[in-house]
C-alpha positions in Angstrom: 0.0 0.0 0.0 1.4 3.3 -1.0 1.3 6.7 0.7 1.4 9.7 -1.5 1.1 13.4 -0.8 0.1 16.1 -3.2 0.6 19.8 -2.5 -2.1 22.5 -2.6 -2.3 26.2 -2.3 -3.3 28.6 0.5 -6.6 30.7 0.4 -8.1 34.0 1.4 -10.5 34.9 4.2 -14.2 34.1 3.8 -17.2 36.2 4.8 -20.0 34.7 7.0 -22.4 32.5 5.1 -25.6 30.7 6.1 -26.4 27.2 4.9 -29.9 26.1 3.8 -32.4 25.8 6.7 -33.4 22.2 6.0 -30.0 20.5 5.9 -30.0 17.3 8.0 -27.0 16.3 10.1 -25.1 13.4 8.5 -23.1 11.5 11.1 -21.8 8.5 9.2 -20.2 7.8 5.8 -22.4 9.2 3.1 -22.7 6.8 0.2 -22.8 8.0 -3.4 -25.0 6.4 -5.9 -26.4 3.6 -3.7 -29.4 2.1 -5.5 -32.6 1.8 -3.6 -31.8 4.3 -0.8 -34.5 7.0 -0.4 -32.8 10.3 0.1 -34.3 13.7 0.8 -33.3 16.6 -1.5 -31.2 18.0 1.4 -29.3 14.7 1.8 -28.6 14.6 -1.9 -27.4 18.1 -1.9 -25.1 17.4 1.1 -23.7 14.3 -0.7 -23.2 16.2 -3.9 -21.2 18.8 -1.9 -18.9 16.1 -0.5 -18.5 14.7 -4.0 -17.7 18.1 -5.5 -15.0 18.7 -2.8 -13.1 15.6 -4.0 -11.8 17.5 -7.1 -12.7 21.1 -6.5 -9.5 23.2 -6.5 -11.3 25.8 -4.2 -12.6 23.2 -1.7 -10.6 24.9 1.1 -12.1 28.4 0.9 -15.3 28.3 -1.2 -18.3 29.3 0.9 -20.3 26.3 -0.6 -18.6 24.2 2.1 -19.5 26.4 5.0 -22.6 24.2 5.7 -20.5 21.0 5.7 -18.0 22.7 8.1 -20.8 23.9 10.4 -22.4 20.4 10.5 -19.0 18.7 11.2 -18.2 21.3 13.9 -21.6 20.8 15.6 -21.1 17.0 15.6 -17.8 17.4 17.5 -19.3 19.8 20.0 -22.6 17.9 20.5 -22.3 15.5 23.5 -24.5 13.2 25.4 -24.7 13.0 29.2 -21.9 10.4 29.3 -19.5 12.8 27.4 -19.6 10.8 24.2 -20.3 12.4 20.9 -23.9 12.2 19.8 -24.0 10.0 16.7 -27.8 10.1 16.2 -29.2 12.2 13.4 -30.7 15.5 14.4 -34.0 17.0 13.2 -33.8 19.3 10.3 -32.9 22.8 11.6 -31.1 25.9 10.4 -27.3 25.7 10.8 -25.7 28.8 12.3 -23.7 31.4 10.4 -20.1 30.4 9.7 -17.1 32.8 9.4 -13.7 31.4 8.3 -10.3 33.0 8.4 -6.8 31.8 7.5 -7.9 28.9 5.4 -4.9 26.9 4.0 -5.0 23.7 2.0 -2.9 20.9 3.4 -1.1 18.4 1.1 -3.5 15.8 -0.2 -3.1 12.3 1.1 -3.6 9.0 -0.8 -3.6 5.7 1.1 -5.5 3.4 -1.2 -8.4 2.7 -1.2 -8.7 5.9 0.8 -7.9 9.5 -0.1 -8.1 12.6 1.9 -8.2 16.4 1.4 -7.8 18.7 4.4 -7.9 22.4 5.1 -6.4 24.2 8.1 -8.5 27.1 9.2 -10.0 29.1 12.0 -13.8 29.1 12.2 -16.4 30.9 14.2 -19.8 29.1 14.2 -22.7 31.1 15.5 -22.0 32.7 18.9 -19.3 30.2 19.8 -15.7 31.3 20.4 -13.4 31.0 17.3 -11.7 27.7 17.0 -8.7 26.5 14.9 -8.4 23.1 13.4 -8.6 20.9 10.3 -11.6 20.2 8.1 -11.1 16.9 6.3 -12.8 15.2 3.4 -12.1 11.4 3.3 -13.1 9.2 0.4 -13.3 5.5 -0.2 -12.5 4.8 -3.8 -12.6 1.3 -5.4 -12.2 0.6 -9.2 -12.0 4.4 -9.8 -15.5 4.8 -8.3 -16.1 6.8 -5.1 -18.1 4.5 -2.8 -18.4 6.8 0.2 -17.3 10.1 1.7 -17.0 11.7 5.1 -16.4 15.3 6.3 -15.0 15.8 9.8 -13.8 18.7 11.9 -10.7 18.1 14.0 -10.0 21.0 16.4 -6.4 21.7 17.6 -7.5 20.6 21.2 -8.3 17.1 19.8 -5.0 16.8 17.9 -3.0 17.9 20.9 -4.7 15.4 23.2 -4.1 12.5 20.9 -0.5 13.6 20.3 0.3 14.0 24.0 -1.3 10.5 24.7 0.9 9.0 22.0 4.0 10.6 23.4 3.2 9.2 26.8 2.8 5.7 25.5 6.2 6.0 23.7 7.9 7.3 26.8 6.4 4.4 28.8 8.2 2.0 26.4 7.3 0.5 23.0 8.7 -2.8 21.9 10.3 -1.7 18.6 11.5 -5.3 18.0 7.9 -6.4 17.6 7.8 -7.8 14.0 4.3 -6.6 13.4 5.0 -3.1 14.6 8.2 -2.9 12.5 6.2 -4.1 9.4 3.5 -1.5 10.0 5.9 1.3 10.5 7.7 0.4 7.3 4.3 0.2 5.5 3.4 3.7 6.6 6.5 5.9 6.6 6.6 9.4 8.1 4.6 12.0 6.2 6.5 15.0 4.8 4.5 17.9 6.3 6.2 21.0 4.8 5.0 23.4 7.4 6.5 25.3 10.3 3.1 25.1 12.1 3.7 22.8 15.1 0.0 21.7 15.0 0.4 20.5 11.4 3.4 18.5 12.5 1.4 17.0 15.4 -1.5 16.2 13.0 0.9 14.3 10.7 2.3 12.2 13.5 -1.2 11.5 14.8 -2.4 10.4 11.3 0.6 8.1 10.9 0.0 6.6 14.4 -3.7 6.0 13.4 -2.6 4.1 10.3 -0.1 2.1 12.2 -2.6 1.1 14.8 -5.1 0.1 12.1 -2.4 -2.0 10.4 -1.6 -3.7 13.7 -5.3 -4.5 14.3 -5.7 -5.9 10.8 -2.6 -8.2 11.3 -3.9 -9.4 14.6 -7.3 -10.1 13.1 -5.7 -12.0 10.3 -3.7 -14.1 12.7 -6.8 -14.9 14.7 -8.6 -15.9 11.5 -5.7 -18.3 10.5 -5.8 -19.7 14.1 -9.5 -20.3 13.9 -9.3 -22.0 10.5 -6.5 -24.2 11.8 -8.5 -25.6 14.7 -11.7 -25.8 12.6 -10.0 -28.0 10.0 -7.9 -30.2 12.3 
C-alpha cells in the first residue's frame, strides 16, 4: 500500500455564510449512488457537496462548504450526558452562520483505497468562540469509483490530546522489535509535512499513528482468523 502526498495552495478569508435551513445532520459515511436508498433533496445536496469537494481546487475556501463545516463542527461539540459524541441524526434545523479565516489547503493524502483532502483554518460558528483546526474530506475509492465520503472537523485541542497521549505511550516504552510493529511502521513511513506550524506536524504524527494502529489491528485479526481456521479444519 502506497502513501502519497500532493501539494495544494493557500486561500483568502471568507465572509459569514448561512447554509440552507433544511439541511439534516449526517453522522456516518455518506454513500454516493447507492441504489434503492430513499434520500431527501437536502441529503442529496449534502452528498453532492462532498463529491464536489473531491476534485474542487477551491474546496478549502469556497463558501459552498460552510454548511459541511458547520455540521461537522456541531457534531464534534454535540455531546450526550456520558460525554460521548452524539451519533444520532438530528431533526432538520437551520445551521448557524459560519465565518472562516486563515484557510490553507494541506497536502492531499492517498492511502488506497482511501484518499483525503484537508484544510487548516479558524472558524467561528454562530455565537461560539473561534476555533482553529482541520476540516477533512475522506473518500473510499474502489475501481475508480467513489463509494463513500465523510467530512470531519478536528480541532487543535483534539489533535493535541491525541499527540500527548501517543508521546506518553512512547515514553512508557514501546517494543520496537515487535515484527508486526516494524512491518506496519515500514508500510506507513513518516509524512512529509512541509510546514513550520507545530500543529500541522502533530497532526501528521497522529495520522501516521492511526494508520499504524489500524495496520496492527488488521494483522492481529488475520492471525486470529488463521488460528480459527487451523482448529476448525484439524
